[in-house]
SELUM-792466 format. One record per residue (C-alpha): residue number from 1; residue in one letter; x, y, z. Coordinates in Angstrom, 1 decimal, decimal comma. Layout:
N
+-----+------+--------+--------+--------+
| seq | type |     xx |     yy |     zz |
+-----+------+--------+--------+--------+
| NUM |    A |      X |      Y |      Z |
...
+-----+------+--------+--------+--------+
This chain:
457
+-----+------+--------+--------+--------+
| seq | type |     xx |     yy |     zz |
+-----+------+--------+--------+--------+
|   1 |    M |   26,8 |  -14,0 |  -12,3 |
|   2 |    P |   29,4 |  -11,2 |  -12,8 |
|   3 |    Y |   26,6 |   -8,8 |  -13,7 |
|   4 |    R |   25,0 |   -9,2 |  -10,3 |
|   5 |    K |   28,2 |   -8,9 |   -8,4 |
|   6 |    D |   29,1 |   -5,7 |  -10,2 |
|   7 |    R |   25,6 |   -4,3 |   -9,9 |
|   8 |    A |   25,5 |   -5,0 |   -6,2 |
|   9 |    H |   28,8 |   -3,2 |   -5,7 |
|  10 |    A |   27,7 |   -0,3 |   -7,8 |
|  11 |    D |   24,5 |    0,1 |   -5,7 |
|  12 |    Q |   26,2 |    0,3 |   -2,2 |
|  13 |    I |   26,1 |    4,1 |   -2,2 |
|  14 |    A |   22,9 |    5,2 |   -0,5 |
|  15 |    V |   21,4 |    8,2 |    1,1 |
|  16 |    L |   18,7 |    7,4 |    3,6 |
|  17 |    T |   16,4 |   10,2 |    4,8 |
|  18 |    V |   14,6 |   10,4 |    8,1 |
|  19 |    V |   12,6 |   13,1 |    9,6 |
|  20 |    K |   12,4 |   13,8 |   13,4 |
|  21 |    N |   10,1 |   16,5 |   14,7 |
|  22 |    T |   10,0 |   19,1 |   11,9 |
|  23 |    Y |   13,0 |   19,0 |    9,6 |
|  24 |    L |   15,8 |   16,9 |   11,1 |
|  25 |    I |   17,3 |   15,1 |    8,1 |
|  26 |    L |   20,0 |   12,4 |    8,6 |
|  27 |    L |   22,1 |   11,4 |    5,7 |
|  28 |    I |   24,0 |    8,1 |    5,8 |
|  29 |    L |   26,5 |    7,3 |    3,1 |
|  30 |    F |   27,5 |    3,7 |    2,3 |
|  31 |    A |   30,5 |    3,2 |    0,0 |
|  32 |    G |   31,9 |    0,0 |   -1,5 |
|  33 |    C |   34,8 |   -0,8 |   -3,8 |
|  34 |    R |   34,3 |   -1,8 |   -7,4 |
|  35 |    T |   36,3 |   -4,6 |   -9,1 |
|  36 |    T |   35,3 |   -3,6 |  -12,6 |
|  37 |    E |   33,0 |   -1,1 |  -14,3 |
|  38 |    P |   29,3 |   -2,0 |  -13,8 |
|  39 |    V |   27,3 |   -3,2 |  -16,8 |
|  40 |    P |   24,9 |   -0,3 |  -17,7 |
|  41 |    V |   21,2 |   -0,9 |  -17,0 |
|  42 |    V |   19,1 |   -1,0 |  -20,1 |
|  43 |    V |   16,2 |    1,4 |  -19,5 |
|  44 |    Q |   13,3 |    2,6 |  -21,6 |
|  45 |    P |   11,9 |    6,1 |  -21,1 |
|  46 |    D |    8,5 |    6,2 |  -19,5 |
|  47 |    P |    5,6 |    6,9 |  -21,9 |
|  48 |    V |    3,8 |   10,2 |  -21,3 |
|  49 |    T |    0,7 |    9,6 |  -19,2 |
|  50 |    A |   -2,3 |    9,5 |  -21,5 |
|  51 |    S |   -5,0 |   12,0 |  -21,0 |
|  52 |    Q |   -7,8 |   10,4 |  -19,0 |
|  53 |    A |  -10,3 |   10,9 |  -16,2 |
|  54 |    S |  -11,4 |    8,7 |  -13,2 |
|  55 |    L |  -14,1 |    8,8 |  -10,6 |
|  56 |    V |  -12,1 |    9,0 |   -7,3 |
|  57 |    S |  -14,7 |    9,2 |   -4,6 |
|  58 |    V |  -18,3 |    9,5 |   -3,6 |
|  59 |    Q |  -19,1 |   10,5 |    0,0 |
|  60 |    A |  -22,3 |   11,5 |    1,7 |
|  61 |    T |  -22,4 |   15,1 |    2,9 |
|  62 |    G |  -25,9 |   15,1 |    4,2 |
|  63 |    A |  -29,2 |   13,2 |    4,3 |
|  64 |    S |  -29,9 |   14,0 |    0,7 |
|  65 |    S |  -26,5 |   15,1 |   -0,7 |
|  66 |    A |  -23,2 |   13,6 |   -1,6 |
|  67 |    E |  -19,9 |   14,9 |   -3,0 |
|  68 |    V |  -18,2 |   13,3 |   -6,1 |
|  69 |    I |  -14,6 |   14,0 |   -6,9 |
|  70 |    V |  -13,3 |   13,4 |  -10,5 |
|  71 |    K |   -9,6 |   13,3 |  -11,3 |
|  72 |    S |   -8,4 |   14,3 |  -14,7 |
|  73 |    I |   -4,9 |   14,0 |  -16,1 |
|  74 |    R |   -3,8 |   16,2 |  -19,0 |
|  75 |    M |   -7,5 |   17,0 |  -19,6 |
|  76 |    E |   -9,6 |   20,0 |  -18,9 |
|  77 |    P |  -12,9 |   19,5 |  -17,0 |
|  78 |    S |  -14,7 |   20,1 |  -20,3 |
|  79 |    G |  -13,1 |   16,9 |  -21,6 |
|  80 |    W |  -15,2 |   14,5 |  -19,5 |
|  81 |    R |  -18,9 |   14,2 |  -18,7 |
|  82 |    L |  -20,6 |   12,9 |  -15,6 |
|  83 |    T |  -24,2 |   11,7 |  -15,3 |
|  84 |    A |  -26,1 |   10,2 |  -12,3 |
|  85 |    Q |  -29,3 |    8,1 |  -12,3 |
|  86 |    T |  -31,6 |    6,5 |   -9,8 |
|  87 |    G |  -32,2 |    2,8 |   -9,9 |
|  88 |    Q |  -35,3 |    3,5 |  -12,0 |
|  89 |    G |  -33,4 |    5,6 |  -14,5 |
|  90 |    G |  -34,4 |    9,0 |  -13,2 |
|  91 |    V |  -31,9 |   11,8 |  -13,5 |
|  92 |    V |  -30,1 |   12,9 |  -10,3 |
|  93 |    P |  -29,3 |   16,6 |  -10,3 |
|  94 |    F |  -25,8 |   17,9 |   -9,4 |
|  95 |    T |  -23,8 |   21,1 |   -9,4 |
|  96 |    V |  -20,2 |   21,5 |  -10,3 |
|  97 |    G |  -17,9 |   22,9 |   -7,6 |
|  98 |    E |  -14,3 |   24,0 |   -7,5 |
|  99 |    T |  -11,4 |   22,5 |   -9,5 |
| 100 |    Q |   -8,1 |   22,1 |   -7,8 |
| 101 |    T |   -5,0 |   22,0 |   -9,9 |
| 102 |    L |   -2,2 |   19,8 |   -8,4 |
| 103 |    R |    1,2 |   19,0 |   -9,9 |
| 104 |    D |    0,2 |   16,0 |  -12,0 |
| 105 |    F |   -3,6 |   16,2 |  -12,2 |
| 106 |    M |   -6,7 |   18,2 |  -11,5 |
| 107 |    L |   -9,5 |   17,4 |   -9,0 |
| 108 |    T |  -13,1 |   18,6 |   -9,6 |
| 109 |    S |  -15,8 |   18,3 |   -7,0 |
| 110 |    L |  -19,5 |   17,9 |   -7,8 |
| 111 |    R |  -22,5 |   17,9 |   -5,4 |
| 112 |    L |  -25,3 |   15,4 |   -5,9 |
| 113 |    S |  -28,7 |   16,4 |   -4,5 |
| 114 |    G |  -32,1 |   14,9 |   -4,0 |
| 115 |    L |  -30,7 |   11,5 |   -2,7 |
| 116 |    T |  -32,5 |    9,1 |   -0,4 |
| 117 |    V |  -30,7 |    7,2 |    2,4 |
| 118 |    G |  -30,5 |    3,5 |    1,5 |
| 119 |    Q |  -31,1 |    4,0 |   -2,2 |
| 120 |    T |  -28,5 |    2,9 |   -4,8 |
| 121 |    Y |  -27,6 |    5,2 |   -7,7 |
| 122 |    Q |  -25,5 |    4,7 |  -10,9 |
| 123 |    L |  -22,8 |    7,2 |  -12,0 |
| 124 |    R |  -21,4 |    7,3 |  -15,5 |
| 125 |    L |  -18,1 |    9,1 |  -16,4 |
| 126 |    A |  -17,5 |    9,4 |  -20,1 |
| 127 |    F |  -14,2 |   10,7 |  -21,6 |
| 128 |    R |  -11,8 |   10,1 |  -24,5 |
| 129 |    F |   -8,7 |    8,2 |  -23,4 |
| 130 |    A |   -5,5 |    9,7 |  -25,0 |
| 131 |    D |   -7,9 |   11,8 |  -27,1 |
| 132 |    R |   -8,8 |    8,7 |  -29,1 |
| 133 |    D |  -10,9 |    6,0 |  -27,5 |
| 134 |    S |  -14,2 |    6,8 |  -26,0 |
| 135 |    I |  -14,6 |    5,2 |  -22,5 |
| 136 |    T |  -17,5 |    5,2 |  -20,1 |
| 137 |    A |  -16,8 |    4,2 |  -16,5 |
| 138 |    L |  -19,7 |    2,9 |  -14,4 |
| 139 |    R |  -20,0 |    3,1 |  -10,7 |
| 140 |    T |  -22,8 |    2,4 |   -8,2 |
| 141 |    Y |  -23,3 |    4,3 |   -5,0 |
| 142 |    T |  -25,6 |    3,5 |   -2,0 |
| 143 |    H |  -26,3 |    6,6 |    0,0 |
| 144 |    R |  -25,6 |    6,2 |    3,7 |
| 145 |    L |  -24,8 |    8,7 |    6,4 |
| 146 |    N |  -21,4 |    8,5 |    8,1 |
| 147 |    N |  -22,9 |    9,3 |   11,5 |
| 148 |    S |  -25,6 |    6,6 |   11,2 |
| 149 |    P |  -25,3 |    3,4 |   13,4 |
| 150 |    T |  -25,6 |    1,4 |   10,2 |
| 151 |    G |  -24,0 |    3,9 |    7,9 |
| 152 |    G |  -20,8 |    2,0 |    7,4 |
| 153 |    P |  -17,3 |    3,4 |    7,9 |
| 154 |    R |  -16,6 |    7,0 |    9,0 |
| 155 |    W |  -14,3 |    8,5 |    6,5 |
| 156 |    T |  -12,1 |   11,6 |    7,0 |
| 157 |    R |  -10,6 |   13,2 |    4,0 |
| 158 |    L |   -6,9 |   14,1 |    4,4 |
| 159 |    A |   -4,7 |   16,4 |    2,5 |
| 160 |    H |   -4,4 |   15,5 |   -1,2 |
| 161 |    A |   -1,1 |   13,9 |   -2,2 |
| 162 |    S |    0,1 |   15,9 |   -5,2 |
| 163 |    F |    1,5 |   13,0 |   -7,1 |
| 164 |    S |    0,0 |   10,4 |   -9,4 |
| 165 |    G |    1,1 |    6,9 |  -10,3 |
| 166 |    G |    4,3 |    5,1 |   -9,5 |
| 167 |    D |    5,4 |    2,1 |   -7,3 |
| 168 |    Y |    5,3 |    2,8 |   -3,6 |
| 169 |    T |    7,0 |    1,1 |   -0,7 |
| 170 |    T |    5,2 |   -2,0 |    0,5 |
| 171 |    C |    4,8 |   -0,7 |    4,0 |
| 172 |    P |    4,7 |    3,1 |    4,9 |
| 173 |    V |    6,6 |    3,7 |    8,2 |
| 174 |    A |    6,1 |    6,1 |   11,0 |
| 175 |    V |    9,5 |    7,9 |   11,1 |
| 176 |    D |    8,7 |    9,2 |   14,5 |
| 177 |    G |    7,1 |    6,0 |   15,8 |
| 178 |    I |    7,6 |    4,7 |   19,3 |
| 179 |    C |    6,9 |    1,3 |   20,8 |
| 180 |    G |    4,9 |    0,6 |   23,9 |
| 181 |    S |    5,8 |   -1,9 |   26,7 |
| 182 |    N |    2,8 |   -4,2 |   26,7 |
| 183 |    P |    4,2 |   -7,7 |   25,7 |
| 184 |    M |    0,7 |   -9,1 |   25,1 |
| 185 |    N |    0,1 |   -6,5 |   22,5 |
| 186 |    G |    3,4 |   -6,9 |   20,8 |
| 187 |    C |    4,6 |   -3,4 |   20,2 |
| 188 |    G |    2,3 |   -0,7 |   21,5 |
| 189 |    N |    0,4 |    0,6 |   24,5 |
| 190 |    P |   -3,2 |   -0,7 |   24,2 |
| 191 |    T |   -4,6 |    2,7 |   25,2 |
| 192 |    I |   -2,8 |    4,6 |   22,5 |
| 193 |    G |   -2,2 |    2,1 |   19,7 |
| 194 |    A |    0,7 |    0,1 |   18,5 |
| 195 |    Y |    3,2 |    2,2 |   16,4 |
| 196 |    V |    2,5 |    5,7 |   17,6 |
| 197 |    G |    3,7 |    8,4 |   15,2 |
| 198 |    N |    2,5 |   11,4 |   13,3 |
| 199 |    Q |    4,9 |   11,4 |   10,4 |
| 200 |    V |    4,4 |    8,6 |    7,8 |
| 201 |    Q |    7,1 |    8,1 |    5,2 |
| 202 |    V |    6,5 |    6,8 |    1,6 |
| 203 |    V |    9,1 |    6,1 |   -1,0 |
| 204 |    R |    8,0 |    6,4 |   -4,6 |
| 205 |    Y |    9,4 |    4,9 |   -7,8 |
| 206 |    A |    8,1 |    6,6 |  -10,9 |
| 207 |    G |   10,0 |    4,7 |  -13,6 |
| 208 |    P |   13,5 |    3,5 |  -14,7 |
| 209 |    T |   14,5 |    6,9 |  -16,1 |
| 210 |    Q |   13,9 |    8,6 |  -12,7 |
| 211 |    P |   17,4 |    9,4 |  -11,3 |
| 212 |    F |   16,3 |    9,0 |   -7,7 |
| 213 |    M |   13,3 |    7,8 |   -5,7 |
| 214 |    D |   11,0 |   10,4 |   -4,1 |
| 215 |    V |   10,8 |   10,4 |   -0,3 |
| 216 |    K |    7,5 |   11,8 |    0,9 |
| 217 |    I |    6,2 |   12,4 |    4,4 |
| 218 |    Y |    2,6 |   12,7 |    5,4 |
| 219 |    N |    2,3 |   14,8 |    8,7 |
| 220 |    R |   -0,8 |   13,6 |   10,5 |
| 221 |    Q |   -1,0 |   16,5 |   12,9 |
| 222 |    A |   -0,5 |   19,2 |   10,3 |
| 223 |    D |   -2,5 |   17,2 |    7,6 |
| 224 |    E |    0,0 |   18,0 |    4,9 |
| 225 |    W |    2,5 |   16,3 |    2,6 |
| 226 |    Q |    6,2 |   17,1 |    2,6 |
| 227 |    L |    8,6 |   16,3 |   -0,2 |
| 228 |    L |   12,0 |   15,5 |    1,2 |
| 229 |    S |   15,5 |   14,9 |   -0,3 |
| 230 |    A |   15,4 |   12,0 |   -2,7 |
| 231 |    D |   16,6 |    8,5 |   -1,8 |
| 232 |    R |   19,8 |    8,2 |   -4,0 |
| 233 |    R |   19,9 |    4,4 |   -4,2 |
| 234 |    T |   19,1 |    2,9 |   -7,6 |
| 235 |    P |   15,4 |    3,5 |   -8,4 |
| 236 |    R |   13,5 |    0,2 |   -8,3 |
| 237 |    H |   10,3 |   -1,7 |   -8,0 |
| 238 |    G |    9,4 |   -3,4 |   -4,7 |
| 239 |    F |   11,4 |   -1,2 |   -2,4 |
| 240 |    V |   10,9 |   -2,3 |    1,2 |
| 241 |    Q |   10,9 |   -0,3 |    4,4 |
| 242 |    Y |    9,8 |   -1,2 |    7,9 |
| 243 |    N |   10,4 |   -0,4 |   11,6 |
| 244 |    V |   11,5 |   -2,8 |   14,3 |
| 245 |    F |   12,4 |   -1,9 |   17,9 |
| 246 |    F |   15,6 |   -3,1 |   19,5 |
| 247 |    Q |   14,8 |   -4,4 |   23,0 |
| 248 |    G |   11,3 |   -3,0 |   22,4 |
| 249 |    V |   12,6 |    0,6 |   22,7 |
| 250 |    D |   15,0 |    1,9 |   20,1 |
| 251 |    R |   13,5 |    2,3 |   16,6 |
| 252 |    H |   15,6 |    0,8 |   13,8 |
| 253 |    Q |   14,3 |    1,8 |   10,4 |
| 254 |    F |   15,2 |   -0,7 |    7,6 |
| 255 |    S |   14,9 |    0,0 |    3,9 |
| 256 |    G |   16,2 |   -1,5 |    0,6 |
| 257 |    L |   15,8 |   -4,7 |   -1,4 |
| 258 |    G |   13,5 |   -4,5 |   -4,5 |
| 259 |    Y |   14,3 |   -5,3 |   -8,1 |
| 260 |    I |   14,7 |   -3,8 |  -11,6 |
| 261 |    I |   13,7 |   -5,2 |  -15,0 |
| 262 |    E |   17,0 |   -6,0 |  -16,8 |
| 263 |    E |   17,0 |   -7,4 |  -20,3 |
| 264 |    R |   20,6 |   -8,6 |  -20,0 |
| 265 |    S |   19,9 |  -10,8 |  -17,0 |
| 266 |    A |   18,9 |  -14,4 |  -17,7 |
| 267 |    S |   15,7 |  -14,0 |  -15,6 |
| 268 |    K |   15,0 |  -10,5 |  -17,0 |
| 269 |    Y |   15,2 |   -9,2 |  -13,4 |
| 270 |    F |   17,9 |   -8,0 |  -11,1 |
| 271 |    F |   17,1 |   -8,4 |   -7,4 |
| 272 |    F |   18,8 |   -6,2 |   -4,9 |
| 273 |    R |   20,0 |   -7,8 |   -1,6 |
| 274 |    G |   21,3 |   -4,8 |    0,2 |
| 275 |    M |   19,5 |   -2,7 |    2,9 |
| 276 |    G |   20,4 |    0,2 |    5,2 |
| 277 |    A |   19,3 |    0,9 |    8,7 |
| 278 |    I |   18,7 |    4,1 |   10,6 |
| 279 |    F |   19,1 |    4,1 |   14,3 |
| 280 |    P |   18,2 |    6,7 |   17,0 |
| 281 |    V |   21,8 |    7,9 |   16,5 |
| 282 |    G |   23,6 |    7,2 |   13,2 |
| 283 |    G |   23,0 |    4,4 |   10,8 |
| 284 |    S |   24,6 |    1,5 |    9,0 |
| 285 |    P |   24,5 |   -0,8 |    6,0 |
| 286 |    V |   22,8 |   -4,1 |    6,9 |
| 287 |    N |   25,5 |   -6,8 |    6,9 |
| 288 |    P |   25,4 |   -9,5 |    5,8 |
| 289 |    S |   23,1 |   -8,8 |    2,8 |
| 290 |    Y |   19,8 |  -10,6 |    2,5 |
| 291 |    G |   20,4 |  -14,3 |    2,2 |
| 292 |    G |   17,1 |  -15,5 |    0,8 |
| 293 |    E |   16,2 |  -16,6 |   -2,7 |
| 294 |    D |   15,6 |  -14,2 |   -5,6 |
| 295 |    G |   12,1 |  -13,0 |   -6,1 |
| 296 |    E |    9,5 |  -10,4 |   -5,1 |
| 297 |    L |    9,3 |  -10,4 |   -1,3 |
| 298 |    V |    6,5 |  -10,1 |    1,2 |
| 299 |    F |    7,2 |   -9,6 |    5,0 |
| 300 |    F |    5,6 |   -9,1 |    8,4 |
| 301 |    T |    7,2 |   -7,8 |   11,5 |
| 302 |    T |    7,1 |   -8,4 |   15,2 |
| 303 |    T |    8,5 |   -6,0 |   17,8 |
| 304 |    D |   12,2 |   -6,6 |   16,9 |
| 305 |    E |   12,3 |   -8,8 |   13,9 |
| 306 |    A |   11,1 |   -9,0 |   10,2 |
| 307 |    Y |   10,1 |  -12,2 |    8,4 |
| 308 |    F |   10,4 |  -12,6 |    4,7 |
| 309 |    L |    8,8 |  -14,9 |    2,1 |
| 310 |    T |    9,0 |  -15,0 |   -1,7 |
| 311 |    Q |    6,0 |  -14,5 |   -3,9 |
| 312 |    N |    5,4 |  -17,7 |   -6,0 |
| 313 |    G |    8,7 |  -19,0 |   -4,7 |
| 314 |    S |    9,7 |  -21,8 |   -2,3 |
| 315 |    P |    8,1 |  -22,0 |    1,1 |
| 316 |    A |   11,4 |  -21,0 |    2,8 |
| 317 |    M |   11,2 |  -18,2 |    5,3 |
| 318 |    R |   14,0 |  -16,3 |    7,0 |
| 319 |    S |   14,1 |  -13,4 |    9,5 |
| 320 |    I |   16,3 |  -10,4 |   10,1 |
| 321 |    D |   16,3 |   -9,0 |   13,6 |
| 322 |    A |   17,1 |   -5,4 |   14,8 |
| 323 |    V |   20,8 |   -6,1 |   15,0 |
| 324 |    F |   21,0 |   -7,8 |   11,5 |
| 325 |    T |   21,1 |  -11,4 |   12,6 |
| 326 |    Q |   19,5 |  -13,6 |    9,9 |
| 327 |    T |   17,8 |  -16,9 |   10,9 |
| 328 |    V |   16,2 |  -19,6 |    8,8 |
| 329 |    R |   12,6 |  -20,2 |   10,1 |
| 330 |    A |   10,0 |  -22,9 |    9,7 |
| 331 |    P |    8,8 |  -22,9 |    6,1 |
| 332 |    L |    5,2 |  -22,0 |    5,1 |
| 333 |    P |    3,3 |  -25,3 |    5,2 |
| 334 |    E |    2,3 |  -25,1 |    1,5 |
| 335 |    P |    3,8 |  -23,7 |   -1,7 |
| 336 |    P |    3,5 |  -19,9 |   -1,8 |
| 337 |    G |    1,3 |  -18,2 |   -4,5 |
| 338 |    L |    0,4 |  -14,6 |   -4,3 |
| 339 |    M |    0,7 |  -13,5 |   -0,7 |
| 340 |    A |   -0,3 |  -10,7 |    1,6 |
| 341 |    T |    0,7 |  -10,3 |    5,2 |
| 342 |    F |   -0,1 |   -8,5 |    8,5 |
| 343 |    S |    0,8 |   -8,9 |   12,2 |
| 344 |    I |   -1,3 |   -9,0 |   15,4 |
| 345 |    R |    0,2 |   -9,3 |   18,9 |
| 346 |    N |    3,6 |  -10,5 |   17,6 |
| 347 |    I |    1,9 |  -13,2 |   15,5 |
| 348 |    G |    2,5 |  -13,0 |   11,7 |
| 349 |    Y |   -0,3 |  -13,8 |    9,3 |
| 350 |    V |    0,1 |  -14,8 |    5,7 |
| 351 |    V |   -2,8 |  -14,8 |    3,1 |
| 352 |    N |   -1,8 |  -17,3 |    0,4 |
| 353 |    Q |   -3,5 |  -17,5 |   -3,0 |
| 354 |    R |   -2,7 |  -20,4 |   -5,2 |
| 355 |    P |   -4,5 |  -21,1 |   -8,6 |
| 356 |    G |   -7,4 |  -23,5 |   -8,1 |
| 357 |    Q |   -7,0 |  -23,7 |   -4,3 |
| 358 |    P |   -8,9 |  -21,9 |   -1,5 |
| 359 |    T |   -7,2 |  -18,8 |   -0,3 |
| 360 |    R |   -5,6 |  -19,8 |    2,9 |
| 361 |    L |   -4,7 |  -17,8 |    6,0 |
| 362 |    W |   -1,7 |  -19,1 |    8,0 |
| 363 |    A |   -0,5 |  -17,8 |   11,4 |
| 364 |    Y |    3,2 |  -17,9 |   12,4 |
| 365 |    N |    4,2 |  -18,0 |   16,1 |
| 366 |    P |    7,9 |  -16,9 |   16,5 |
| 367 |    A |    8,0 |  -18,3 |   20,0 |
| 368 |    T |    7,5 |  -21,8 |   18,8 |
| 369 |    D |    8,7 |  -21,3 |   15,2 |
| 370 |    S |    5,5 |  -23,0 |   14,0 |
| 371 |    W |    2,5 |  -22,3 |   11,6 |
| 372 |    T |   -1,2 |  -22,8 |   12,3 |
| 373 |    K |   -3,9 |  -22,8 |    9,7 |
| 374 |    R |   -6,7 |  -20,2 |   10,2 |
| 375 |    A |  -10,0 |  -19,5 |    8,5 |
| 376 |    D |   -9,9 |  -19,3 |    4,7 |
| 377 |    F |  -10,5 |  -16,0 |    2,9 |
| 378 |    P |  -14,1 |  -16,2 |    1,5 |
| 379 |    G |  -13,7 |  -13,7 |   -1,4 |
| 380 |    D |  -12,4 |  -14,0 |   -4,9 |
| 381 |    A |   -8,7 |  -14,4 |   -5,6 |
| 382 |    R |   -6,9 |  -11,3 |   -6,7 |
| 383 |    Q |   -3,6 |   -9,9 |   -7,6 |
| 384 |    R |   -2,0 |   -7,1 |   -5,5 |
| 385 |    G |   -4,2 |   -7,9 |   -2,6 |
| 386 |    V |   -3,5 |   -5,8 |    0,5 |
| 387 |    G |   -3,3 |   -7,0 |    4,1 |
| 388 |    F |   -3,1 |   -4,9 |    7,2 |
| 389 |    A |   -4,0 |   -5,0 |   10,9 |
| 390 |    M |   -5,9 |   -2,4 |   13,0 |
| 391 |    A |   -7,1 |   -2,6 |   16,5 |
| 392 |    R |   -5,9 |   -6,2 |   16,9 |
| 393 |    Q |   -7,9 |   -7,4 |   13,9 |
| 394 |    G |   -6,6 |   -8,4 |   10,4 |
| 395 |    Y |   -7,9 |   -7,3 |    7,0 |
| 396 |    F |   -7,4 |   -8,4 |    3,5 |
| 397 |    G |   -8,8 |   -7,0 |    0,3 |
| 398 |    L |   -8,2 |   -4,5 |   -2,6 |
| 399 |    G |   -6,4 |   -5,8 |   -5,8 |
| 400 |    V |   -7,6 |   -6,9 |   -9,2 |
| 401 |    T |   -8,9 |  -10,2 |  -10,5 |
| 402 |    A |   -6,7 |  -12,7 |  -12,4 |
| 403 |    E |   -8,4 |  -11,4 |  -15,6 |
| 404 |    G |   -7,2 |   -7,8 |  -14,8 |
| 405 |    R |  -10,6 |   -6,6 |  -13,7 |
| 406 |    G |  -10,5 |   -4,0 |  -10,9 |
| 407 |    C |  -12,9 |   -4,9 |   -8,1 |
| 408 |    A |  -14,5 |   -1,5 |   -8,4 |
| 409 |    T |  -18,2 |   -2,3 |   -8,2 |
| 410 |    S |  -18,3 |   -3,8 |   -4,8 |
| 411 |    G |  -17,0 |   -3,0 |   -1,3 |
| 412 |    S |  -16,1 |   -5,6 |    1,2 |
| 413 |    M |  -13,0 |   -6,8 |    2,9 |
| 414 |    T |  -12,5 |   -9,8 |    5,2 |
| 415 |    L |  -11,7 |   -9,4 |    8,9 |
| 416 |    W |  -10,1 |  -12,0 |   11,1 |
| 417 |    P |  -10,4 |  -11,4 |   14,9 |
| 418 |    T |   -7,3 |  -11,8 |   17,0 |
| 419 |    A |   -7,7 |  -15,5 |   17,4 |
| 420 |    G |   -8,0 |  -15,9 |   13,6 |
| 421 |    S |  -10,2 |  -19,0 |   13,9 |
| 422 |    T |  -13,1 |  -17,5 |   12,1 |
| 423 |    S |  -13,6 |  -14,7 |    9,5 |
| 424 |    R |  -16,3 |  -12,3 |    8,7 |
| 425 |    T |  -17,1 |   -9,9 |    5,9 |
| 426 |    I |  -17,1 |   -6,2 |    6,9 |
| 427 |    R |  -18,6 |   -3,2 |    5,1 |
| 428 |    V |  -16,2 |   -0,7 |    3,7 |
| 429 |    R |  -16,6 |    2,0 |    1,2 |
| 430 |    A |  -14,2 |    2,3 |   -1,7 |
| 431 |    I |  -14,8 |    3,5 |   -5,3 |
| 432 |    S |  -12,0 |    1,3 |   -6,6 |
| 433 |    L |  -10,4 |   -2,0 |   -5,8 |
| 434 |    W |  -12,7 |   -3,8 |   -3,4 |
| 435 |    P |  -13,7 |   -7,5 |   -3,6 |
| 436 |    S |  -17,0 |   -9,4 |   -3,4 |
| 437 |    S |  -20,5 |   -7,9 |   -3,7 |
| 438 |    V |  -21,5 |   -6,3 |   -0,5 |
| 439 |    H |  -21,4 |   -2,5 |   -0,7 |
| 440 |    P |  -20,2 |   -0,3 |   -3,5 |
| 441 |    T |  -18,6 |    3,1 |   -3,8 |
| 442 |    G |  -17,0 |    5,5 |   -1,5 |
| 443 |    P |  -13,6 |    7,1 |   -1,0 |
| 444 |    G |  -10,9 |    5,7 |   -3,2 |
| 445 |    L |   -7,2 |    5,6 |   -3,6 |
| 446 |    S |   -6,4 |    7,4 |   -6,8 |
| 447 |    G |   -3,9 |   10,1 |   -5,8 |
| 448 |    L |   -5,8 |   10,9 |   -2,5 |
| 449 |    M |   -5,2 |    9,8 |    1,0 |
| 450 |    W |   -8,1 |    8,7 |    3,3 |
| 451 |    A |   -8,5 |    7,5 |    6,8 |
| 452 |    G |  -11,5 |    5,7 |    8,2 |
| 453 |    A |  -12,8 |    3,1 |   10,7 |
| 454 |    T |  -14,7 |    0,1 |    9,3 |
| 455 |    K |  -17,9 |   -1,4 |   10,7 |
| 456 |    R |  -18,9 |   -5,1 |   10,7 |
| 457 |    S |  -21,8 |   -6,2 |    8,7 |
+-----+------+--------+--------+--------+
């Protein structure tokens, strides 16, 4: 299609930002010729975010107390009302704490008192959405102590991220990450973890009228967010970034791909195929461009290679290594549906959800270019499910149901041990977006950042 050719040429100018130590910023410019003027992208301005409130988190602060955080957008604290009740309908007293005003929203803390360990409580948050519709959000909370052997995960609150909404990169990357030398663990020294780094980069797409994408860094040591120079490539959904390590040592940071909604395209989407790479010294466009099919991509990485599949596409898979070589790999053994991925010890795992079928887990071994079926996911199917690995164990959860219902009244994820032959449900605590029906409430994801270790049930 001429449109895609022109659009691809027009998008070869890029600025990639990387931080090393404190404020070392490397700018890499890619330039390409144009045969004709590009067709302008048809965009619609983003609607103004409607006034609303949400229950962000509930976290135990003592044997009989817990902290609740309410987030409000374009709404004063007087515009919403929170009530708390026991399982028998008794009133739970609370006091209102401080309100913190951030760039896009406000956070108000409240302290519940008179709680009993092991008891479940109901919270009701009432407000008027967009100053019109009356909404009451219901949440349940089971009071557990973080330092108890059976108290569930130990959560640590990190610095608030002062932005709200948007489409974020699929995989945040440690821009100062290093790779260990233990081949049995893939990338990473088993005593200090896999990708070791203190600065995590996130790229944010806020809408089609945004001139650039925000590049944000979370500094783990300083517990603070830093806003860096914008990424000057065309703002887009599904922007991808990841690290691989050339010969297990040199970090190569890749970014790009993604898509925009384009009414003039036959498919109503335009998919970008270009990427850029940042090396320890310098950088480069990734040539050749991505050679897979059009579609929204998922990927997993090994030490020095990334593997790509297409959501609801064909089973075809291809890889791109640290020096840009693309290789067609063994296809997924079944048609892809909605997928999520993670990697453990240089084995890639794909959670595949197809309508009317069990949610499958497949393991890919790059050494043999082969797939092995693992234990099925026992929970409900969901859109936008998230997969990740931690301490050589894989997790899958979050998301919303096919009917658009957020999994907000429950709290479990599924864990696969390294072998992946069995699965188990683990207890986690999240106020929003958790599946099944084990444990409710806890720190959430709405404009805040949290870290915690999970415990098995």
